[in-house]
C-alpha positions in Angstrom: 9.3 -15.7 32.8 8.9 -16.1 29.0 5.5 -14.4 29.1 7.0 -11.5 31.1 9.9 -11.2 28.5 7.4 -11.2 25.6 5.3 -8.4 27.4 8.5 -6.4 27.9 9.7 -6.9 24.3 6.4 -5.9 22.8 6.0 -2.7 24.7 6.0 0.3 22.4 9.2 1.9 23.6 11.3 -1.2 23.1 10.1 -1.6 19.5 10.6 2.1 19.0 14.2 1.7 20.2 14.8 -1.2 17.9 13.4 0.7 14.9 15.5 3.8 15.8 18.7 1.6 16.1 18.1 0.1 12.7 17.3 3.5 11.1 20.5 4.9 12.8 22.6 2.3 11.2 21.1 3.0 7.8 21.5 6.7 8.3 25.2 6.1 9.3 25.8 4.4 5.9 24.2 7.4 4.1 26.4 9.9 6.0 29.5 7.8 5.4 28.8 7.9 1.7 28.0 11.6 1.8 31.3 12.4 3.5 33.5 10.0 1.5 31.9 10.4 -1.9 30.6 14.0 -1.9 32.1 16.2 0.8 35.7 15.0 0.9 36.6 15.0 -2.8 36.0 18.7 -3.3 37.8 19.5 -0.1 40.7 17.4 -1.2 40.7 19.1 -4.6 40.7 22.5 -3.0 43.6 21.5 -0.8 45.7 20.2 -3.7 44.1 16.9 -4.8 44.6 15.3 -1.4 42.8 12.0 -0.8 42.2 12.1 3.0 41.4 8.4 3.2 44.9 7.6 2.0 46.8 9.9 4.4 48.9 7.9 7.0 52.1 7.9 8.9 54.2 4.9 8.4 55.7 3.6 11.6 57.5 0.6 10.1 60.3 2.5 8.4 59.7 0.8 5.0 58.2 3.0 2.2 54.7 2.3 1.0 52.9 4.0 -1.9 49.5 3.8 -0.3 47.7 2.9 2.9 46.2 -0.2 1.2 49.7 -1.4 0.4 50.9 -0.8 4.0 47.9 -2.6 5.4 48.4 -5.5 3.0 51.9 -6.1 4.4 50.7 -5.6 8.0 52.8 -2.5 8.6 52.1 -0.3 11.6 50.5 3.0 10.5 48.7 5.9 12.0 45.7 6.5 9.7 45.0 10.2 10.4 43.3 10.7 7.0 40.6 8.2 8.0 40.4 9.9 11.3 39.7 13.2 9.6 36.9 11.5 7.6 35.4 10.0 10.8 35.5 13.4 12.5 33.7 15.0 9.6 31.2 12.1 9.7 30.6 12.8 13.3 30.1 16.5 12.8 27.6 16.0 10.0 25.6 13.4 12.1 25.7 15.6 15.2 24.4 18.6 13.1 21.6 16.7 11.5 20.6 15.2 14.8 20.6 18.7 16.3 18.4 20.0 13.6 16.1 17.0 14.0 15.8 17.3 17.8 15.3 21.0 17.4 12.4 20.5 15.0 10.8 17.7 17.1 11.0 20.0 20.2 9.2 22.7 18.2 6.4 20.3 17.4 6.1 18.6 20.9 7.2 21.1 23.5 4.5 23.7 24.2 5.3 26.7 26.3 4.0 26.4 29.9 0.8 28.2 30.7 1.5 31.3 32.8 1.0 30.6 36.5 -2.1 31.9 38.1 -1.3 35.2 40.0 -0.8 34.9 43.7 -1.1 38.6 44.5 -3.2 41.5 43.5 -2.9 45.3 44.1 -4.9 46.8 46.9 -7.4 49.2 45.2 -6.9 51.8 48.0 -3.1 51.9 48.6 -1.9 50.0 45.5 0.5 47.7 47.4 0.7 44.0 46.5 -1.4 41.8 48.7 -2.2 38.0 48.6 -5.0 37.2 46.2 -7.2 35.7 48.9 -6.9 38.7 51.3 -10.2 40.3 52.4 -8.4 43.1 54.2 -5.3 45.0 53.2 -2.5 44.6 55.8 -1.0 48.0 54.9 -4.0 50.3 54.8 -6.5 48.0 56.7 -9.2 48.7 54.0 -11.8 46.0 53.6 -11.7 44.5 50.1 -14.7 43.3 48.2 
């Protein structure tokens, strides 16, 4: 059983999956930084100096100056600003993956070769007949 597991684990597609998973995690960290540090600050500035990560709805009834303060006291909050950041994260990841898959498909997927013709025109009456026909069923001419 151990030898069978080792054979399974060392197959190329399992190793490729592990590498892809690790790269995906690293890519996720890059996208998080892109969204939180580069994309969201200009959007917040355009919308009136809003910090999306600090937007929340306080459900406890007590006033809190920031989300960090509310979390520190254990107050119930709806963190819709962080949700907006997560949605933008997802959209960026989905778009980049779309571009990546599109490019890989261009490199790997080749158009299928046209199928061999199954019919040919009769040289005498010009109707379509099977390619292997030796006599036209319409005009009864013998074909070469």
